[in-house]
Structures are given as structure tokens and as C-alpha cells.
KETIFI-87094 format. One record per residue (C-alpha): residue in one letter; z, y, x. Coordinates in pm, 1 decimal. Example, Ala and Ser with C-alpha at 12.3 -4.5 7.8 and 13.67 -1.06 7.14 Angstrom:
<rs>
{baza=A, zz=780.0, yy=-450.0, xx=1230.0} .
{baza=S, zz=714.0, yy=-106.0, xx=1367.0} .
</rs>
This chain:
<rs>
{baza=M, zz=-4259.5, yy=-4090.4, xx=5953.3} .
{baza=K, zz=-4299.1, yy=-4432.0, xx=5799.9} .
{baza=R, zz=-4000.7, yy=-4661.6, xx=5763.9} .
{baza=E, zz=-4149.1, yy=-4927.6, xx=5993.7} .
{baza=N, zz=-4198.2, yy=-4672.6, xx=6275.3} .
{baza=I, zz=-3824.2, yy=-4596.8, xx=6296.3} .
{baza=P, zz=-3660.0, yy=-4748.9, xx=6604.1} .
{baza=E, zz=-3401.9, yy=-5022.5, xx=6552.5} .
{baza=E, zz=-3120.2, yy=-4806.5, xx=6700.2} .
{baza=L, zz=-3170.4, yy=-4540.2, xx=6434.7} .
{baza=R, zz=-3169.4, yy=-4799.8, xx=6158.7} .
{baza=A, zz=-2843.2, yy=-4942.5, xx=6292.1} .
{baza=L, zz=-2694.2, yy=-4594.3, xx=6311.3} .
{baza=E, zz=-2802.2, yy=-4520.9, xx=5956.0} .
{baza=A, zz=-2639.4, yy=-4842.9, xx=5836.7} .
{baza=K, zz=-2312.6, yy=-4752.6, xx=6015.2} .
{baza=I, zz=-2311.6, yy=-4406.6, xx=5859.1} .
{baza=C, zz=-2366.4, yy=-4553.9, xx=5512.6} .
{baza=K, zz=-2082.1, yy=-4801.7, xx=5561.0} .
{baza=M, zz=-1846.5, yy=-4530.4, xx=5683.7} .
{baza=R, zz=-1931.7, yy=-4305.4, xx=5388.8} .
{baza=Q, zz=-1868.5, yy=-4585.9, xx=5143.2} .
{baza=A, zz=-1539.9, yy=-4678.5, xx=5309.1} .
{baza=K, zz=-1425.1, yy=-4316.1, xx=5315.5} .
{baza=G, zz=-1530.7, yy=-4250.3, xx=4959.2} .
{baza=D, zz=-1736.9, yy=-3950.9, xx=5073.9} .
{baza=D, zz=-1533.5, yy=-3682.3, xx=4896.7} .
{baza=T, zz=-1709.4, yy=-3404.0, xx=5088.4} .
{baza=N, zz=-1941.3, yy=-3347.5, xx=4792.2} .
{baza=K, zz=-1641.0, yy=-3312.7, xx=4562.1} .
{baza=K, zz=-1487.8, yy=-3051.1, xx=4792.2} .
{baza=R, zz=-1813.8, yy=-2860.9, xx=4808.7} .
{baza=S, zz=-1862.1, yy=-2867.2, xx=4432.9} .
{baza=G, zz=-1506.4, yy=-2737.2, xx=4389.8} .
{baza=R, zz=-1577.9, yy=-2443.2, xx=4618.8} .
{baza=Y, zz=-1905.1, yy=-2367.7, xx=4445.3} .
{baza=S, zz=-1733.5, yy=-2393.2, xx=4110.8} .
{baza=A, zz=-1465.4, yy=-2144.7, xx=4218.2} .
{baza=A, zz=-1730.1, yy=-1906.6, xx=4348.4} .
{baza=R, zz=-1923.2, yy=-1939.6, xx=4024.1} .
{baza=I, zz=-1615.1, yy=-1864.2, xx=3817.2} .
{baza=G, zz=-1524.0, yy=-1566.0, xx=4034.3} .
{baza=L, zz=-1874.2, yy=-1424.6, xx=4009.3} .
{baza=Q, zz=-1879.0, yy=-1475.6, xx=3633.5} .
{baza=V, zz=-1541.5, yy=-1303.0, xx=3591.6} .
{baza=A, zz=-1650.2, yy=-1006.3, xx=3803.4} .
{baza=T, zz=-1980.2, yy=-978.1, xx=3618.2} .
{baza=D, zz=-1817.3, yy=-999.3, xx=3275.0} .
{baza=L, zz=-1564.1, yy=-731.5, xx=3358.0} .
{baza=L, zz=-1808.2, yy=-494.7, xx=3526.6} .
{baza=A, zz=-2076.8, yy=-532.2, xx=3259.4} .
{baza=A, zz=-1833.6, yy=-460.8, xx=2976.8} .
{baza=V, zz=-1700.7, yy=-147.8, xx=3148.2} .
{baza=I, zz=-2051.8, yy=-19.8, xx=3224.2} .
{baza=V, zz=-2172.6, yy=-81.7, xx=2868.4} .
{baza=G, zz=-1863.7, yy=89.2, xx=2725.7} .
{baza=A, zz=-1911.3, yy=389.0, xx=2954.5} .
{baza=G, zz=-2280.4, yy=407.4, xx=2864.5} .
{baza=I, zz=-2208.7, yy=405.8, xx=2493.0} .
{baza=G, zz=-1939.9, yy=671.1, xx=2538.1} .
{baza=W, zz=-2168.2, yy=891.7, xx=2745.7} .
{baza=L, zz=-2447.6, yy=854.5, xx=2489.6} .
{baza=L, zz=-2217.5, yy=946.6, xx=2201.1} .
{baza=D, zz=-2078.1, yy=1241.5, xx=2400.0} .
{baza=S, zz=-2426.4, yy=1374.7, xx=2459.7} .
{baza=M, zz=-2518.9, yy=1330.6, xx=2091.8} .
{baza=F, zz=-2207.6, yy=1491.8, xx=1942.5} .
{baza=G, zz=-2111.1, yy=1733.2, xx=2221.6} .
{baza=T, zz=-1762.3, yy=1590.0, xx=2272.7} .
{baza=K, zz=-1799.3, yy=1566.1, xx=2648.8} .
{baza=P, zz=-1514.2, yy=1356.7, xx=2791.3} .
{baza=L, zz=-1362.8, yy=1220.2, xx=2468.7} .
{baza=M, zz=-1604.0, yy=941.5, xx=2370.5} .
{baza=L, zz=-1660.8, yy=843.6, xx=2732.6} .
{baza=A, zz=-1288.2, yy=791.0, xx=2785.0} .
{baza=V, zz=-1243.1, yy=602.7, xx=2457.5} .
{baza=F, zz=-1536.7, yy=368.2, xx=2507.1} .
{baza=L, zz=-1450.1, yy=317.5, xx=2872.3} .
{baza=L, zz=-1115.8, yy=182.3, xx=2753.1} .
{baza=F, zz=-1288.4, yy=-29.8, xx=2487.4} .
{baza=G, zz=-1524.0, yy=-168.1, xx=2753.1} .
{baza=G, zz=-1231.7, yy=-253.1, xx=2979.8} .
{baza=A, zz=-1053.6, yy=-429.2, xx=2694.6} .
{baza=A, zz=-1368.2, yy=-624.5, xx=2605.5} .
{baza=G, zz=-1408.3, yy=-721.2, xx=2971.5} .
{baza=F, zz=-1054.4, yy=-855.3, xx=2989.9} .
{baza=V, zz=-1107.9, yy=-1053.5, xx=2669.4} .
{baza=N, zz=-1420.6, yy=-1207.9, xx=2822.4} .
{baza=V, zz=-1230.4, yy=-1291.7, xx=3141.6} .
{baza=Y, zz=-951.6, yy=-1452.0, xx=2936.8} .
{baza=R, zz=-1205.9, yy=-1664.5, xx=2747.6} .
{baza=T, zz=-1371.7, yy=-1773.0, xx=3071.1} .
{baza=V, zz=-1040.2, yy=-1876.5, xx=3225.4} .
{baza=K, zz=-939.1, yy=-2071.2, xx=2914.0} .
{baza=D, zz=-1275.5, yy=-2250.4, xx=2905.3} .
{baza=E, zz=-1239.0, yy=-2348.2, xx=3269.8} .
{baza=E, zz=-887.4, yy=-2478.2, xx=3205.5} .
{baza=K, zz=-1020.0, yy=-2698.2, xx=2925.1} .
{baza=R, zz=-1303.4, yy=-2821.6, xx=3147.0} .
{baza=G, zz=-1057.9, yy=-2903.2, xx=3425.9} .
{baza=K, zz=-830.7, yy=-3098.9, xx=3190.9} .
{baza=R, zz=-1127.4, yy=-3296.5, xx=3060.2} .
{baza=Q, zz=-1237.7, yy=-3386.4, xx=3412.7} .
{baza=E, zz=-884.9, yy=-3493.9, xx=3507.5} .
{baza=S, zz=-864.1, yy=-3725.0, xx=3208.8} .
{baza=L, zz=-1189.9, yy=-3900.4, xx=3303.3} .
</rs>
């Protein structure tokens, strides 16, 4: 629909909405971006932890099948994978803290 075909009432309504958004500061986008950011961080943390545990278990299972030490290597590398996952989660949280402090200072 072309701009000149829009009725005058709709143009007036659009102008009122724009004025109200400017007066309010329109922080709805900030709230949304905060929620999306939290969801992104949560998904990243879960993925980092799960991926590290799965990779550690896979390496342990592979080494067990190669050397015939059935549960030993699986258990050891499962623990290593869990530790690596927690290190990744710690790094992610620290990076997000730094990012939050930088945004607050701006």
C-alpha cells in the first residue's frame, strides 16, 4: 500500500504511537534483548557442558575398546570431560560478566 493511500486517521494514530514511544523511551527492546541474551547464555552453557562430557565419554569408550580396559578409561575420560565442561562454563560466565560491566559503563 502506498503512503498516499493511507487514510488520515491511520497517519494520526501512527504519529501518536511514535510520540508515545519516544516519551516512554521504548525500553521494550532492551527487555527483549536481555531475555534473549539470557537464553543464549543458558543454551551455550548447556551445550558446552554436554559436548565436553560426550566427547570425554567417546574418547574413553574408544580407548577402552582399543586396550581392553572396559570401564576404566570410560570413567576417567568421563570425569575429564566433565571437568573440561565446567571450565568452559566458568569461562563463559566470566566473559558475560565482563561484557555486562562494559555495557554498564557505557
